[in-house]
C-alpha positions as CSV (number, residue, x, y, z in Angstrom):
1,M,9.0,258.4,-26.4
2,T,7.7,254.9,-25.9
3,T,6.3,253.9,-22.5
4,R,6.3,250.3,-21.3
5,Q,4.6,248.8,-18.3
6,F,5.7,245.6,-16.5
7,G,3.6,244.9,-13.4
8,D,4.0,248.0,-11.3
9,V,7.1,249.2,-13.0
10,T,6.9,251.9,-15.7
11,L,9.8,252.4,-18.2
12,E,10.2,255.4,-20.4
13,Q,12.4,255.1,-23.5
14,V,15.0,257.9,-23.3
15,S,17.0,256.9,-26.4
16,E,17.5,253.9,-28.6
17,Y,18.1,250.8,-26.4
18,V,17.9,252.9,-23.2
19,W,14.9,252.7,-20.9
20,E,14.4,254.6,-17.6
21,I,12.5,254.0,-14.4
22,E,12.0,257.5,-13.2
23,R,12.9,258.4,-9.7
24,E,9.9,258.6,-7.3
25,G,9.2,258.0,-3.6
26,E,12.2,256.8,-1.6
27,M,14.3,256.1,-4.8
28,R,17.5,258.0,-4.4
29,V,18.3,257.8,-8.2
30,P,16.5,256.6,-11.3
31,A,17.2,253.2,-12.9
32,R,18.2,252.4,-16.5
33,V,17.8,249.3,-18.6
34,F,19.9,248.7,-21.7
35,A,17.8,246.5,-24.0
36,S,16.1,246.1,-27.4
37,E,12.4,245.5,-27.5
38,A,12.9,241.8,-27.7
39,L,15.2,241.7,-24.7
40,L,13.2,244.0,-22.7
41,E,10.1,241.6,-23.0
42,Q,12.4,238.9,-21.5
43,I,13.9,241.1,-18.8
44,G,10.4,242.1,-17.7
45,D,9.3,238.5,-17.4
46,D,10.5,238.0,-13.8
47,K,11.5,240.2,-10.8
48,T,14.5,241.9,-12.5
49,L,12.9,245.3,-12.9
50,S,11.5,245.5,-9.3
51,Q,14.9,244.4,-8.0
52,L,16.6,247.1,-10.0
53,R,14.2,249.7,-8.7
54,N,14.9,248.4,-5.2
55,A,18.6,248.8,-5.7
56,T,18.1,252.6,-6.2
57,H,17.4,252.8,-2.5
58,L,21.0,251.9,-1.6
59,P,22.7,254.8,0.4
60,G,25.2,256.8,-1.6
61,I,24.2,255.3,-5.0
62,A,25.4,257.5,-7.9
63,D,23.7,258.6,-11.1
64,Y,21.4,255.6,-11.6
65,A,21.3,251.9,-11.2
66,V,21.8,249.9,-14.5
67,C,20.5,246.6,-15.9
68,M,22.5,245.2,-18.8
69,P,20.9,243.5,-21.9
70,D,21.4,240.0,-20.3
71,G,19.7,240.9,-17.1
72,H,17.6,238.5,-15.1
73,Q,16.3,238.0,-11.6
74,G,19.0,237.4,-8.9
75,Y,19.3,237.5,-5.1
76,G,18.2,240.9,-4.1
77,F,20.2,242.7,-6.9
78,P,19.5,241.6,-10.5
79,V,22.1,239.6,-12.3
80,G,23.4,241.9,-15.1
81,G,23.1,244.8,-12.6
82,V,25.6,247.6,-11.9
83,G,25.3,250.1,-9.0
84,A,28.0,252.4,-7.9
85,T,27.9,253.7,-4.4
86,D,30.1,256.4,-2.8
87,V,33.0,255.0,-0.6
88,E,32.6,257.8,1.9
89,T,28.8,258.4,2.1
90,G,27.4,255.2,0.7
91,C,27.6,251.5,1.4
92,I,28.9,248.1,0.1
93,S,26.3,245.3,-0.4
94,P,27.3,241.6,-0.5
95,G,24.0,240.8,-2.1
96,S,24.8,243.2,-4.9
97,V,28.1,241.4,-5.5
98,G,26.7,237.9,-5.4
99,Y,27.5,234.6,-3.8
100,D,30.1,233.4,-6.3
101,I,32.5,236.2,-5.8
102,N,34.7,236.8,-8.9
103,C,32.8,234.3,-11.0
104,G,34.5,235.2,-14.2
105,V,35.8,234.1,-17.5
106,R,39.3,233.7,-19.2
107,M,40.2,233.0,-22.7
108,M,43.4,231.2,-23.8
109,R,44.7,231.4,-27.3
110,T,46.4,228.6,-29.2
111,N,48.2,228.4,-32.7
112,L,45.9,225.4,-33.5
113,T,43.3,225.7,-36.3
114,Y,39.9,224.0,-36.4
115,E,41.3,221.5,-38.9
116,D,43.9,220.4,-36.3
117,V,41.1,219.5,-33.9
118,Q,38.5,217.9,-36.2
119,G,38.3,214.2,-35.7
120,R,39.9,214.5,-32.2
121,E,37.0,216.1,-30.5
122,Q,35.9,213.1,-28.5
123,E,39.5,212.4,-27.5
124,L,39.9,215.9,-26.4
125,V,36.7,216.2,-24.5
126,D,37.3,212.9,-22.7
127,A,40.9,213.9,-21.7
128,L,39.8,217.4,-20.4
129,F,36.9,215.8,-18.4
130,E,39.2,213.2,-16.9
131,A,41.8,215.8,-15.9
132,I,39.8,218.8,-14.6
133,P,37.6,218.3,-11.5
134,S,34.0,219.3,-11.9
135,G,30.7,219.0,-10.2
136,L,29.5,219.6,-6.6
137,G,31.6,219.1,-3.6
138,G,35.4,218.7,-3.3
139,G,38.3,217.8,-5.5
140,G,40.7,220.2,-7.2
141,V,43.8,220.2,-9.3
142,V,45.8,220.6,-6.1
143,E,45.2,219.7,-2.5
144,T,46.1,222.5,-0.2
145,S,46.5,223.0,3.5
146,A,44.9,225.7,5.6
147,A,48.1,227.7,5.5
148,E,48.3,227.5,1.7
149,V,44.7,228.6,1.3
150,E,45.7,231.7,3.3
151,R,48.6,232.4,0.9
152,I,46.3,232.0,-2.1
153,L,43.8,234.4,-0.5
154,E,46.4,237.1,0.1
155,D,48.8,236.6,-2.9
156,G,46.4,235.6,-5.8
157,M,48.1,234.6,-9.0
158,R,51.5,235.4,-7.5
159,W,51.1,232.2,-5.5
160,A,50.5,230.3,-8.7
161,L,53.6,231.8,-10.3
162,E,55.8,230.9,-7.3
163,R,54.5,227.3,-7.4
164,G,55.1,226.8,-11.2
165,Y,51.4,226.8,-12.2
166,A,51.7,230.2,-14.1
167,V,54.1,232.2,-16.1
168,E,54.8,235.9,-15.8
169,D,52.7,236.5,-19.0
170,D,49.7,235.0,-17.3
171,L,49.7,237.7,-14.7
172,T,50.2,240.7,-17.0
173,H,47.2,239.5,-19.1
174,C,44.8,239.2,-16.1
175,E,42.6,241.9,-14.7
176,D,44.5,243.5,-11.9
177,E,47.4,241.1,-12.7
178,G,45.5,238.5,-10.7
179,F,46.1,240.3,-7.4
180,R,44.0,242.5,-5.1
181,P,46.4,244.0,-2.5
182,E,43.6,244.8,-0.1
183,A,43.0,241.1,0.4
184,D,43.0,239.8,4.1
185,A,42.8,236.2,4.8
186,D,41.9,236.9,8.4
187,A,38.6,238.5,7.2
188,V,37.6,235.1,5.6
189,S,36.1,232.7,8.1
190,Q,37.6,229.3,8.9
191,K,34.5,227.6,7.6
192,A,35.0,229.3,4.2
193,K,38.6,228.4,4.1
194,D,37.8,224.8,4.9
195,R,35.3,224.7,2.1
196,G,38.0,226.1,-0.3
197,K,41.0,224.1,0.6
198,N,40.1,221.0,-1.5
199,Q,38.5,223.0,-4.4
200,V,41.5,224.9,-5.8
201,G,41.4,224.2,-9.6
202,S,37.9,222.9,-10.0
203,L,35.0,224.0,-12.2
204,G,32.1,223.3,-9.8
205,S,28.6,222.9,-11.2
206,G,25.7,224.9,-12.6
207,N,26.7,227.2,-15.5
208,H,30.4,226.8,-15.1
209,F,32.3,225.2,-17.9
210,L,35.5,224.8,-20.0
211,E,34.9,225.1,-23.7
212,V,37.2,224.6,-26.6
213,Q,36.1,227.0,-29.4
214,R,37.0,228.1,-32.9
215,V,37.1,231.7,-34.0
216,T,34.4,232.0,-36.7
217,D,34.3,235.8,-37.4
218,V,36.5,238.8,-37.0
219,F,34.8,242.2,-37.0
220,R,37.5,244.6,-36.1
221,E,40.8,243.3,-37.6
222,D,43.1,245.9,-35.9
223,V,41.8,245.0,-32.5
224,A,41.7,241.3,-33.1
225,D,45.3,241.6,-34.2
226,A,46.2,243.2,-30.9
227,Y,44.4,240.5,-29.1
228,G,46.1,237.7,-31.2
229,L,42.9,236.4,-32.7
230,T,42.4,235.1,-36.3
231,E,39.6,233.3,-38.1
232,D,39.6,229.5,-37.6
233,Q,41.9,229.7,-34.6
234,V,41.2,227.4,-31.6
235,V,40.7,229.1,-28.3
236,V,39.8,227.8,-24.8
237,L,37.2,229.6,-22.5
238,I,37.1,228.9,-18.8
239,H,34.1,230.0,-16.7
240,C,34.1,229.5,-12.9
241,G,34.6,231.4,-9.6
242,S,35.5,231.1,-6.0
243,R,33.4,228.0,-5.3
244,G,32.2,227.2,-1.8
245,L,34.7,229.6,-0.3
246,G,33.1,232.6,-2.0
247,H,29.6,231.4,-1.3
248,Q,30.4,230.9,2.4
249,T,32.0,234.4,2.7
250,C,28.9,236.1,1.2
251,T,26.7,234.1,3.6
252,D,28.9,235.1,6.6
253,Y,28.7,238.7,5.9
254,L,25.0,238.9,5.0
255,R,24.3,237.4,8.4
256,R,26.6,239.7,10.1
257,I,25.1,242.7,8.4
258,E,21.6,241.6,9.6
259,K,22.9,241.6,13.2
260,E,25.1,244.7,13.2
261,H,23.3,247.0,10.8
262,G,19.6,246.3,11.2
263,D,18.8,250.0,11.2
264,L,20.1,250.3,7.6
265,L,18.5,247.0,6.6
266,A,15.1,248.3,7.8
267,E,15.4,251.3,5.4
268,L,15.8,249.1,2.3
269,P,12.8,247.6,0.4
270,D,14.4,244.1,0.2
271,R,16.5,242.5,3.0
272,E,18.4,240.7,0.3
273,L,20.1,244.0,-0.5
274,A,21.7,244.0,3.0
275,A,24.5,246.5,3.0
276,A,27.2,247.8,5.5
277,P,27.6,251.6,5.7
278,A,30.7,253.0,4.1
279,G,33.4,253.7,6.6
280,S,32.0,251.1,9.1
281,A,34.3,248.4,10.4
282,L,32.1,245.7,8.8
283,A,32.2,247.4,5.4
284,D,36.0,247.5,5.4
285,E,36.2,243.9,6.6
286,Y,33.9,242.7,3.9
287,Y,35.8,244.5,1.2
288,R,39.1,242.9,2.4
289,A,37.4,239.5,2.5
290,M,35.9,240.0,-0.9
291,C,39.3,240.9,-2.4
292,A,40.7,237.7,-0.9
293,C,37.9,235.7,-2.5
294,I,38.7,237.4,-5.8
295,N,42.3,236.3,-5.4
296,F,41.2,232.8,-4.8
297,A,39.0,232.7,-7.9
298,W,41.8,233.9,-10.1
299,V,44.1,231.1,-8.8
300,N,41.2,228.6,-9.3
301,R,40.9,229.6,-13.0
302,Q,44.8,229.6,-13.4
303,L,45.0,226.0,-12.1
304,I,42.4,224.9,-14.6
305,M,44.3,226.6,-17.3
306,H,47.5,225.0,-16.2
307,R,45.9,221.5,-16.3
308,T,44.3,222.4,-19.7
309,R,47.8,223.2,-21.1
310,E,49.0,219.8,-19.9
311,V,46.0,218.0,-21.6
312,F,46.6,219.8,-24.9
313,A,50.3,219.0,-24.7
314,D,49.5,215.3,-24.2
315,V,46.7,215.0,-26.8
316,F,48.7,216.9,-29.6
317,G,52.1,215.4,-28.5
318,T,53.9,218.8,-28.1
319,P,54.7,221.2,-25.3
320,W,52.0,223.7,-24.6
321,E,54.6,226.5,-25.2
322,S,54.9,225.3,-28.8
323,L,51.1,225.4,-29.0
324,E,51.3,229.1,-28.0
325,M,48.7,228.6,-25.3
326,D,48.8,232.1,-24.0
327,L,46.3,233.9,-21.9
328,L,44.4,236.5,-23.9
329,Y,42.6,237.9,-20.8
330,D,40.8,237.1,-17.5
331,V,37.9,239.3,-16.5
332,A,35.9,239.2,-13.2
333,H,32.1,239.2,-12.7
334,N,30.5,239.4,-9.2
335,I,32.7,242.1,-7.7
336,A,32.6,245.5,-6.1
337,K,35.8,247.4,-6.7
338,K,36.9,250.9,-5.7
339,E,37.1,252.9,-8.9
340,V,37.1,256.6,-9.7
341,H,34.3,257.8,-12.0
342,E,32.8,261.2,-12.9
343,V,29.2,261.4,-11.4
344,A,26.5,263.9,-10.7
345,V,27.0,265.6,-7.3
346,D,25.0,268.0,-5.1
347,E,26.3,271.3,-3.7
348,D,28.2,269.4,-1.0
349,G,29.9,267.3,-3.6
350,V,28.0,264.1,-2.6
351,P,26.8,261.8,-5.5
352,T,23.2,262.3,-6.4
353,A,20.8,261.4,-9.2
354,Y,21.8,261.9,-12.8
355,N,20.5,265.0,-14.4
356,E,21.9,267.0,-17.4
357,G,21.8,270.2,-15.4
358,V,23.7,268.9,-12.3
359,A,27.4,269.3,-11.8
360,R,29.6,266.3,-12.3
361,R,32.8,265.5,-10.3
362,E,35.2,262.6,-9.9
363,R,34.4,260.4,-6.9
364,E,35.8,257.2,-5.6
365,L,33.0,254.5,-5.7
366,Y,32.3,251.0,-4.9
367,V,31.3,249.7,-8.4
368,H,29.1,246.7,-7.9
369,R,29.0,244.5,-11.0
370,K,26.8,241.5,-10.4
371,G,26.8,239.4,-13.5
372,A,28.3,242.3,-15.4
373,T,31.7,242.8,-17.0
374,R,34.2,245.6,-16.6
375,A,34.5,247.3,-20.0
376,F,37.2,250.0,-19.8
377,P,38.1,251.8,-23.1
378,A,41.4,252.6,-24.5
379,G,43.6,254.9,-22.3
380,R,42.2,253.9,-18.9
381,E,45.2,253.1,-16.7
382,E,43.6,249.9,-15.3
383,V,43.8,248.3,-18.8
384,P,46.9,246.1,-19.2
385,P,49.7,247.8,-21.2
386,A,49.3,245.2,-24.0
387,Y,45.8,246.4,-24.6
388,R,45.8,250.0,-23.4
389,D,45.9,251.5,-27.0
390,V,42.9,249.5,-28.2
391,G,40.8,248.9,-25.0
392,Q,40.2,246.2,-22.5
393,P,39.2,242.7,-23.8
394,I,35.7,241.6,-22.8
395,I,34.6,238.0,-23.0
396,I,30.9,237.2,-23.3
397,P,30.0,233.5,-23.3
398,G,26.9,232.3,-25.0
399,S,25.2,228.9,-24.4
400,M,27.0,225.7,-25.3
401,G,25.0,225.6,-28.6
402,A,25.6,229.2,-29.6
403,G,28.5,231.5,-30.2
404,S,30.5,233.4,-27.7
405,Y,32.0,236.9,-28.3
406,V,35.2,238.9,-27.6
407,L,34.5,242.6,-27.4
408,R,36.6,245.6,-26.4
409,G,35.7,248.4,-23.9
410,G,33.6,250.9,-25.7
411,D,34.2,254.6,-25.9
412,R,30.9,255.4,-24.2
413,S,31.2,252.8,-21.4
414,L,32.4,255.3,-18.7
415,E,29.7,257.8,-19.3
416,R,26.9,255.3,-19.6
417,S,27.6,252.3,-17.4
418,F,30.5,253.0,-15.1
419,G,32.8,251.2,-17.6
420,S,30.6,248.1,-17.7
421,T,28.7,245.8,-20.1
422,A,27.0,242.4,-20.2
423,H,28.6,239.2,-19.0
424,G,26.8,236.5,-21.0
425,A,23.5,235.5,-22.7
426,G,21.5,235.7,-19.5
427,R,19.0,233.0,-18.4
428,L,15.5,232.8,-19.7
429,M,14.4,229.8,-17.8
430,S,15.0,228.5,-14.2
431,R,17.0,225.4,-13.6
432,T,13.8,223.6,-12.4
433,Q,11.9,224.5,-15.5
434,A,14.8,223.6,-17.8
435,K,14.9,220.1,-16.4
436,K,11.2,219.8,-17.1
437,E,11.6,221.1,-20.7
438,F,14.8,219.3,-21.8
439,W,16.4,215.9,-21.4
440,G,20.2,215.9,-21.0
441,G,21.0,213.0,-23.3
442,D,18.8,214.4,-26.1
443,V,20.6,217.8,-25.8
444,Q,24.0,216.1,-26.0
445,S,22.9,214.1,-29.1
446,E,21.4,217.1,-30.9
447,L,24.5,219.1,-30.3
448,R,26.9,216.5,-31.5
449,E,24.9,215.3,-34.5
450,G,23.5,218.7,-35.6
451,Q,26.4,221.0,-34.8
452,Q,29.5,218.8,-34.1
453,I,29.6,220.1,-30.6
454,Y,30.8,217.4,-28.0
455,V,29.6,217.9,-24.5
456,K,30.5,215.9,-21.4
457,A,29.1,216.5,-18.0
458,Q,28.8,214.8,-14.5
459,S,25.0,214.3,-15.1
460,G,22.3,214.7,-17.7
461,A,20.5,217.1,-15.3
462,T,23.4,219.5,-15.6
463,V,23.2,219.4,-19.4
464,A,19.4,220.0,-19.3
465,E,19.8,222.9,-17.0
466,E,22.3,224.5,-19.4
467,A,20.5,223.6,-22.7
468,P,20.8,226.3,-25.5
469,G,17.1,227.1,-25.2
470,V,17.5,228.1,-21.5
471,Y,19.4,231.3,-22.4
472,K,18.7,234.7,-24.2
473,D,20.0,235.3,-27.7
474,V,23.6,236.2,-27.1
475,D,23.9,237.8,-30.6
476,E,21.2,240.3,-29.5
477,V,22.8,241.0,-26.2
478,V,26.1,241.7,-28.0
479,R,24.4,243.8,-30.7
480,V,22.8,246.1,-28.1
481,S,26.1,246.4,-26.3
482,D,27.9,247.4,-29.4
483,A,25.2,249.8,-30.6
484,L,25.4,251.6,-27.2
485,G,29.2,251.9,-27.5
486,I,29.8,250.2,-24.1
487,G,31.3,247.0,-25.5
488,E,32.4,246.9,-29.1
489,T,32.4,243.6,-31.1
490,V,35.8,242.2,-32.0
491,A,35.3,238.5,-32.8
492,R,32.9,235.6,-32.5
493,T,33.7,232.1,-31.5
494,F,31.7,228.8,-31.7
495,P,31.9,225.6,-29.5
496,V,33.9,222.6,-30.5
497,C,33.7,220.6,-27.2
498,N,32.5,221.5,-23.7
499,I,32.9,220.0,-20.2
500,K,30.6,220.9,-17.3
501,G,29.9,219.9,-13.7
């Protein structure tokens, strides 16, 4: 088998597209990277691999830590990382969830074709940019009181349904029906709530966006039919999260962990992996707060979708219901959910390192997916009934100059990746470097004149930071996911117009 060296990290190829960092020293489990040779070169170009190795020190971690094909350096835990820790003997790590709790994507279908939109791209992008708040700071589709924020945190998309911002079908086509019952608004600080109350229904900045797309390719017709996708169809992709509320919540709990669980922190190779021991009061409180932030993010995307429906109805002069603007699916990234998976266990039944000769048992785990997508196959009960026979939809955005993809949960995802796959193309370049390499106005002109993609943003710097050359090859990321059987390709889409913060 091939061996690769990146700094002080050695990887052994164990099978096609699977590379392993062997367990040594204080590592509790090995680590695995899912990548082609080309992607591995890019993944090994920053601190991703050392961060992945560090993650194997988390108490209670099961089987192995995983890096997806789109992996890159993050805060403590790599973006594109998956780590499952035992809910009884392990820990929960805010840094392994991320600051933007439930940053995620949703795709909305329409009955429009690309021909219906051609010639109206500028009108549409202008109307969307005007109607949907974006950029740093405040401003949302609705202004909410402190009491309303608490309702959103505890009720999730049920709040949106009660207020007329959603229909029942939106909830049944969202992960967890847009509601985490463990959510506790009291576990979220007042400072976080204050940051969130004027940001409900807003894109924010950075890599968050709303993109009108057309379906260019269908690869699995039976699954595409179940998802309601056809070639040349217009769809809308929304990518954002919990905004300042989620960021503040992560900050709050990282600081508290440093004060209350310094003994565990001292055992970890990186303070940014700060974790609360399973069963501790702080672990339980963080989980409730995180679930509340998850609810908030779902409502945030729902209100953006509601406003998008209104824009389309106005631009095309017909009710959104007539345009069949239905939610295909909403899937969360940056999350740690309690799930039951079969893992290697020792003689006491406690999760241990993966080994073919070790017994495997079902255990309840905190599955940390940081910049990774849940990818459950057909039959898993968490998959919405509409898709249970074909598998969970997975939405993987590319850059604004490349295609995005719809996949389905692969048959091997549970055994290989705790039911997970990649979440996007993955950054190649820092934002600072991107602004040195690209000029926003030039990027916009090249996209419009060369590819008929219309982009509108709050600043040229934002466009430069998100230029197509900043990201990995999403086609390659998806190809590896499909080849591994963790996320199987269903359809490809391509940008028509895009708004950013």
